[in-house]
SEGUKOL-787980 format. One record per residue (C-alpha): x, y, z. Coordinates in steps of 0.02 Angstrom, whole numbers, plus 32768, in hexadecimal, padded with zeros to 4 digits. Layout:
@x=X | y=Y | z=Z
...
This chain:
@x=8009 | y=7FF8 | z=7FFB
@x=803D | y=80AA | z=7FCD
@x=8071 | y=8113 | z=805E
@x=7FFC | y=81AB | z=8090
@x=8068 | y=823F | z=8077
@x=8032 | y=82FC | z=80A6
@x=8074 | y=8390 | z=805B
@x=8086 | y=8429 | z=8095
@x=8098 | y=84D9 | z=8036
@x=80C9 | y=8582 | z=8071
@x=80A8 | y=8608 | z=7FF1
@x=8101 | y=8698 | z=800F
@x=8123 | y=874B | z=7FB2
@x=81C5 | y=8716 | z=7F8C
@x=81D3 | y=8651 | z=7F8D
@x=8177 | y=85B4 | z=7FAA
@x=81B3 | y=8535 | z=801F
@x=816C | y=847F | z=8015
@x=8183 | y=83F0 | z=80A9
@x=8144 | y=8340 | z=808B
@x=8135 | y=82E8 | z=8125
@x=80F9 | y=821E | z=8141
@x=8067 | y=81FD | z=81A5
@x=80CD | y=81F7 | z=824B
@x=8106 | y=82A9 | z=8236
@x=81C2 | y=826F | z=81E5
@x=81FA | y=82EC | z=816D
@x=8205 | y=8294 | z=80BC
@x=823E | y=8325 | z=805A
@x=8249 | y=83D7 | z=806D
@x=8282 | y=845A | z=7FEA
@x=8252 | y=8512 | z=7FBC
@x=8251 | y=8577 | z=7F15
@x=8254 | y=863E | z=7EEF
@x=81D1 | y=8681 | z=7E8A
@x=820D | y=86BF | z=7DD6
@x=81FD | y=878A | z=7DCC
@x=8157 | y=87BC | z=7DC0
@x=80F0 | y=87B0 | z=7D39
@x=8041 | y=8766 | z=7D45
@x=7FEC | y=86EA | z=7DC3
@x=7FE0 | y=8666 | z=7D30
@x=809C | y=866A | z=7D21
@x=80A3 | y=864D | z=7DD1
@x=8025 | y=85A6 | z=7DE0
@x=8085 | y=8571 | z=7D4B
@x=8127 | y=8577 | z=7DB1
@x=80CE | y=852B | z=7E4A
@x=8099 | y=8498 | z=7DDF
@x=813B | y=8470 | z=7DA2
@x=818E | y=8474 | z=7E4F
@x=80EE | y=83F4 | z=7E8F
@x=8105 | y=838C | z=7DDE
@x=81C2 | y=8372 | z=7DFF
@x=819F | y=8342 | z=7ECE
@x=812C | y=82D8 | z=7E95
@x=81A6 | y=827E | z=7E16
@x=8230 | y=8288 | z=7EA3
@x=81CC | y=821E | z=7F1E
@x=8173 | y=81C1 | z=7E98
@x=80D2 | y=81BF | z=7EE3
@x=8041 | y=8246 | z=7F03
@x=7FFE | y=82A0 | z=7F95
@x=7F6C | y=8268 | z=8003
@x=7F46 | y=831A | z=8047
@x=7F87 | y=83CA | z=8039
@x=7F85 | y=8465 | z=80A7
@x=7FB8 | y=850B | z=805D
@x=7FF0 | y=859D | z=80CB
@x=7FB4 | y=8644 | z=806F
@x=7FE4 | y=86FA | z=8099
@x=7F50 | y=8741 | z=8037
@x=7EAE | y=8751 | z=806F
@x=7E46 | y=86DE | z=8022
@x=7D74 | y=86F3 | z=8010
@x=7CF3 | y=8670 | z=804C
@x=7CF9 | y=8638 | z=7F9C
@x=7DB8 | y=860D | z=7F92
@x=7DD1 | y=86B3 | z=7F2D
@x=7E66 | y=871A | z=7F64
@x=7E1B | y=87C1 | z=7F86
@x=7EC8 | y=880B | z=7FB8
@x=7F87 | y=87EF | z=7FB0
@x=7FE6 | y=8893 | z=7FAC
@x=808E | y=8836 | z=7F8C
@x=804A | y=87DD | z=7EEE
@x=7FB0 | y=8844 | z=7EC8
@x=7FA9 | y=87EA | z=7E21
@x=7F6A | y=875F | z=7E84
@x=7ED2 | y=87CE | z=7EB9
@x=7E2B | y=8772 | z=7E7E
@x=7E6B | y=86C0 | z=7E5E
@x=7E03 | y=862E | z=7E7F
@x=7E82 | y=85DD | z=7EFA
@x=7E10 | y=8549 | z=7F2B
@x=7E0B | y=851A | z=7E72
@x=7EC9 | y=8528 | z=7E42
@x=7EF4 | y=84C9 | z=7ED6
@x=7E71 | y=843A | z=7EBA
@x=7EB7 | y=8434 | z=7DFC
@x=7F70 | y=842A | z=7E37
@x=7F38 | y=83A3 | z=7EB6
@x=7EB5 | y=834B | z=7E55
@x=7EBF | y=82AC | z=7ECB
@x=7ED8 | y=82ED | z=7F7C
@x=7E7E | y=8342 | z=8002
@x=7EB0 | y=8401 | z=7FFC
@x=7E8B | y=8495 | z=806D
@x=7EDC | y=853A | z=808B
@x=7EEE | y=85B4 | z=8112
@x=7F41 | y=864D | z=813D
@x=8006 | y=863F | z=8163
@x=7FFF | y=868A | z=8216
@x=7F6A | y=861C | z=8252
@x=7FC8 | y=8580 | z=821A
@x=8076 | y=85B1 | z=8268
@x=8015 | y=85CB | z=82FE
@x=7FD2 | y=8523 | z=82FD
@x=806F | y=84DB | z=82DD
@x=80C5 | y=8541 | z=8369
@x=803B | y=851C | z=83E0
@x=8045 | y=8459 | z=83B7
@x=80FE | y=8464 | z=83D2
@x=80F7 | y=84B4 | z=8474
@x=8069 | y=8449 | z=84C6
@x=8005 | y=84F7 | z=84E0
@x=7F38 | y=84F5 | z=84B7
@x=7F32 | y=85A2 | z=84CE
@x=7FBA | y=8609 | z=846B
@x=7FBE | y=86AD | z=8411
@x=8056 | y=86AE | z=838F
@x=8097 | y=8734 | z=8336
@x=80FA | y=872B | z=8296
@x=8164 | y=87B4 | z=827B
@x=81AA | y=87CA | z=81C8
@x=8199 | y=8832 | z=812E
@x=80F0 | y=883B | z=8173
@x=808C | y=8813 | z=8213
@x=8039 | y=8765 | z=8213
@x=8004 | y=870C | z=82B8
@x=7F6A | y=8695 | z=82F3
@x=7F17 | y=866C | z=8386
@x=7EFF | y=85B0 | z=83C6
@x=7E83 | y=8590 | z=845A
@x=7E46 | y=84F3 | z=8493
@x=7ECC | y=84A9 | z=842B
@x=7E63 | y=84E5 | z=8386
@x=7E89 | y=8570 | z=8302
@x=7E2E | y=860B | z=8344
@x=7DBE | y=8647 | z=82E3
@x=7DB4 | y=85A0 | z=8282
@x=7DD3 | y=8554 | z=81DD
@x=7D6A | y=85A5 | z=815D
@x=7D32 | y=8639 | z=81CB
@x=7DB8 | y=86BB | z=81AC
@x=7E54 | y=86CC | z=81E1
@x=7EAD | y=871B | z=827D
@x=7EEB | y=87BF | z=8228
@x=7F40 | y=880C | z=82BE
@x=7FC8 | y=8867 | z=824A
@x=7F29 | y=88D3 | z=8225
@x=7EFB | y=8906 | z=82D5
@x=7F09 | y=89C1 | z=82EE
@x=7F8C | y=89DD | z=837B
@x=7FB2 | y=8A9A | z=8346
@x=7F2A | y=8B0A | z=8316
@x=7F6D | y=8B8C | z=8287
@x=800B | y=8B1F | z=8286
@x=8066 | y=8AED | z=81E0
@x=7FFD | y=8AA8 | z=8151
@x=7FEE | y=89F4 | z=8131
@x=7FDF | y=8990 | z=808D
@x=7F23 | y=8971 | z=80AE
@x=7EF5 | y=8A1D | z=80B1
@x=7EDD | y=8A44 | z=8160
@x=7F62 | y=8AA0 | z=81D1
@x=7F90 | y=8A67 | z=827A
@x=7F97 | y=89B7 | z=825A
@x=8015 | y=8942 | z=82AF
@x=8063 | y=8905 | z=8205
@x=808E | y=89BF | z=81DC
@x=80EC | y=89DD | z=8291
@x=8130 | y=893C | z=82B0
@x=8168 | y=88D8 | z=8212
@x=8210 | y=88C3 | z=81E9
@x=821F | y=8942 | z=8169
@x=81B1 | y=89B5 | z=81D7
@x=8229 | y=89A3 | z=8255
@x=82C9 | y=89BB | z=81D4
@x=8268 | y=8A65 | z=81A3
@x=8246 | y=8ABA | z=8243
@x=830F | y=8A81 | z=8276
@x=8347 | y=8ADE | z=81D9
@x=82F1 | y=8B6E | z=820B
@x=8334 | y=8B6C | z=82B2
@x=83E4 | y=8B41 | z=826C
@x=83D2 | y=8BBB | z=81D9
@x=840D | y=8B51 | z=8152
@x=83C8 | y=8A9D | z=810E
@x=83D1 | y=8A0B | z=8183
@x=83EC | y=895F | z=814E
@x=83C5 | y=88C9 | z=81BD
@x=846A | y=8890 | z=81E4
@x=8482 | y=8938 | z=8217
@x=83F7 | y=895B | z=8292
@x=8421 | y=889D | z=82E5
@x=84D7 | y=88E4 | z=82FE
@x=849E | y=8987 | z=8338
@x=8425 | y=893B | z=83B5
@x=84C0 | y=88BB | z=83F3
@x=851D | y=895C | z=8415
@x=8494 | y=89B8 | z=8478
@x=8485 | y=8A4D | z=83F7
@x=83F1 | y=8AC5 | z=8426
@x=83AF | y=8ACF | z=8373
@x=83A3 | y=8A0A | z=835D
@x=8350 | y=89F2 | z=840D
@x=82E6 | y=8A7B | z=83FB
@x=82A2 | y=8A36 | z=8352
@x=8291 | y=898C | z=839F
@x=8245 | y=89CC | z=8444
@x=81C2 | y=8A14 | z=83CD
@x=819C | y=8979 | z=836E
@x=8193 | y=8912 | z=8418
@x=811F | y=898D | z=846E
@x=809C | y=897A | z=83CB
@x=80B2 | y=88B8 | z=83D8
@x=808C | y=88C0 | z=8488
@x=7FED | y=893C | z=8471
@x=7FAA | y=88AE | z=8401
@x=7FC7 | y=881B | z=846B
@x=7F92 | y=886F | z=8504
@x=7ECD | y=8899 | z=84A3
@x=7ECE | y=87E5 | z=846E
@x=7EEF | y=87B7 | z=851D
@x=7E76 | y=881F | z=856B
@x=7DF3 | y=87C8 | z=84FB
@x=7E17 | y=8714 | z=84E4
@x=7EA9 | y=86F2 | z=8579
@x=7F31 | y=8686 | z=8528
@x=7FA6 | y=862A | z=8592
@x=8044 | y=865B | z=852F
@x=8082 | y=86DF | z=84A6
@x=8118 | y=869C | z=841F
@x=8169 | y=871A | z=83C8
@x=81B2 | y=86D7 | z=8321
@x=81BE | y=86FB | z=825A
@x=826A | y=8711 | z=81F3
@x=8280 | y=87CA | z=8238
@x=8261 | y=87A5 | z=82EA
@x=82C7 | y=8704 | z=82E5
@x=835E | y=8763 | z=82AC
@x=8349 | y=87E2 | z=833A
@x=8371 | y=876F | z=83DF
@x=8320 | y=87B2 | z=8480
@x=8298 | y=8814 | z=842A
@x=821C | y=879C | z=848A
@x=827A | y=87F4 | z=8524
@x=824D | y=8894 | z=84F1
@x=8188 | y=886F | z=84BA
@x=816D | y=8825 | z=8578
@x=81B9 | y=88C9 | z=85BD
@x=8143 | y=891E | z=8550
@x=80BF | y=88BE | z=8590
@x=80F2 | y=88E5 | z=8648
@x=80E9 | y=8990 | z=8623
@x=8026 | y=897A | z=85D5
@x=7FF9 | y=88FE | z=8669
@x=7F4A | y=8922 | z=86AF
@x=7F31 | y=8906 | z=876D
@x=7EFA | y=8863 | z=879C
@x=7F0A | y=8821 | z=86E2
@x=7FA5 | y=87A1 | z=86F1
@x=802E | y=87C9 | z=866A
@x=8037 | y=875D | z=85CE
@x=80CB | y=86E9 | z=85BC
@x=8132 | y=8707 | z=8530
@x=81C4 | y=86A1 | z=84E7
@x=8208 | y=8689 | z=8421
@x=81B7 | y=8611 | z=83AD
@x=8210 | y=856F | z=8391
@x=81FF | y=856C | z=82DA
@x=822D | y=8616 | z=829C
@x=8215 | y=862A | z=81ED
@x=81E9 | y=856C | z=81DF
@x=813A | y=857F | z=8241
@x=80C0 | y=85A2 | z=81AA
@x=8118 | y=8517 | z=8150
@x=80FC | y=8498 | z=81E8
@x=804A | y=84DD | z=8201
@x=8020 | y=84B6 | z=814A
@x=805B | y=83FA | z=8162
@x=7FE8 | y=83F4 | z=8209
@x=7F55 | y=8440 | z=8198
@x=7F74 | y=83A9 | z=811A
@x=7F81 | y=8326 | z=81A9
@x=7EC5 | y=8371 | z=81F5
@x=7E7D | y=8358 | z=8165
@x=7EC1 | y=82BA | z=810F
@x=7ED9 | y=8210 | z=8127
């Protein structure tokens, strides 16, 4: 009998990662590719289809279930309504495209932040967990009672677009003061550049943070205060037990979770226990692992 393999696909704005696992969660194969220069959604899908075909041929088998992590906003009808990083995908029928790519598999998709939260919660053994992924944007997810909140098919947990600073900087979504517009990696670097008076690359920010340069400390403190403001608002509503900070940008700044914890202490309300904070364990891989977890949920 052919082994039932589960495939996770993490579709990002600049690259796509794929991970194949056996039923016992053992990794069978993991790979990634970078998108070709932006041209059209059709060309992107053709490139994705080629990589999937190559993966099938390499393994000599198909997949029983596929979970897909998406950073785009997907409507109830399965159509993409917004994806600022690749706007050419707007109005694509994602459901139809995935069913064409995987005609013989059970397929489901979810927000990449939601799936990152699911993977981190399972690894941490925590049933009530808030996850913030700080990278090119701000992703995040909430797990309550061991299940994604608000739940598959009921929309995503868009904490990156919660307003934490009235009249703050403009966000790609069109509003002002969104968490993403203040605390994402690019937003933090822009603020650091204003404080320094010249452009700031990530490596320069990290080194300046190590060295205690005031402009770097101030920039990161602003970012962490915004993250703390969003987290404490969630805490007031649903009371998660643990906050984990992950994502590519956050993973590259050691101690960022400690700084968020310090900001949470300043925002604490009397009688309300402070939310425990730690670094995410999976880093930039959380969405990919969550996509495979989704495949296991829906497949044999």
